[in-house]
N, C-alpha and C positions, 0 to 999 in steps of 0.2 A: 504494499499500499504506500501511498504518498504522504510523507511528512514534510513540513517546512522546518528544516534543521537550522536555518540561519538565525532564528530569533533567540535561541538559547534558553527558552523557558523549559521547565521540568517536563512538561507534556511532550515536547518535541525531542528532548535529549534522553528521555527514559520512556520507552514504549509501554512499560508495565506500570506506569503511573496510575494512581487511583483517579486522577483527573482525565483519564484517557478519552472519555467521550464528552467532556465539558469544554466549553470555549475557553481558550487560553488568553492571556493578556495581550498577545499580538494579533488577535482577531481570527485565528484559525479555529476550526472546529474538528477535532478528531481526524479521521481519515477522510481524504478526498475521494469522491466516488470514482470507481474504476472506469476509464475511458478508453475505448478502442478506436484506432484511427478509421476514418471513413475511406471508402474506396477512392474518392477523389484526392484525399490527402495522400494515400499510398501512391496513386498515379503521379501526382505532383513530385513527391519525394523520388520516386524512381526516375522520372524525367530529369530532375536536377542531378541525380547520380550519373545518369547516362551522359549528360552534358560535361560533367567532370571527367568521366572516363574518356570521352572523345577528345577533350582538351589535352588530357595527359598523353593520349596516343599520338596526337598531332605533335606535341613536344618531342616525344621519343623519335618519331619519324624525322623531324627536323635535325635532331642531334645525330641520328644515324647517318643522314645525308652529309652533315658537316664532317663527321668522322671519316667517311669514305673519301671525301675530297681531300682530307688532310693526309691520307695515305694508309 
C-alpha cells in the first residue's frame, strides 16, 4: 500500500501504529486506495518508452558510423 513517508509522523514511519486508520497531522488518511493504470496510461507510457529506445538506437547507429570512419 502507499504511505506518505516524507512527513515523519508516527503513522507514516510505523505501519503498526495504533493510529493506522486515523488521519495524521499532515493530512493523509491511512492507506491510499490501490489504483491500477488505465489502458490509455499504459499506451502512453509504452509510446514514451519506444521513443526513448528509438532515440538510443539512433545514437548507437551514429556512433557506429563514426567509429567505422575512424578506422
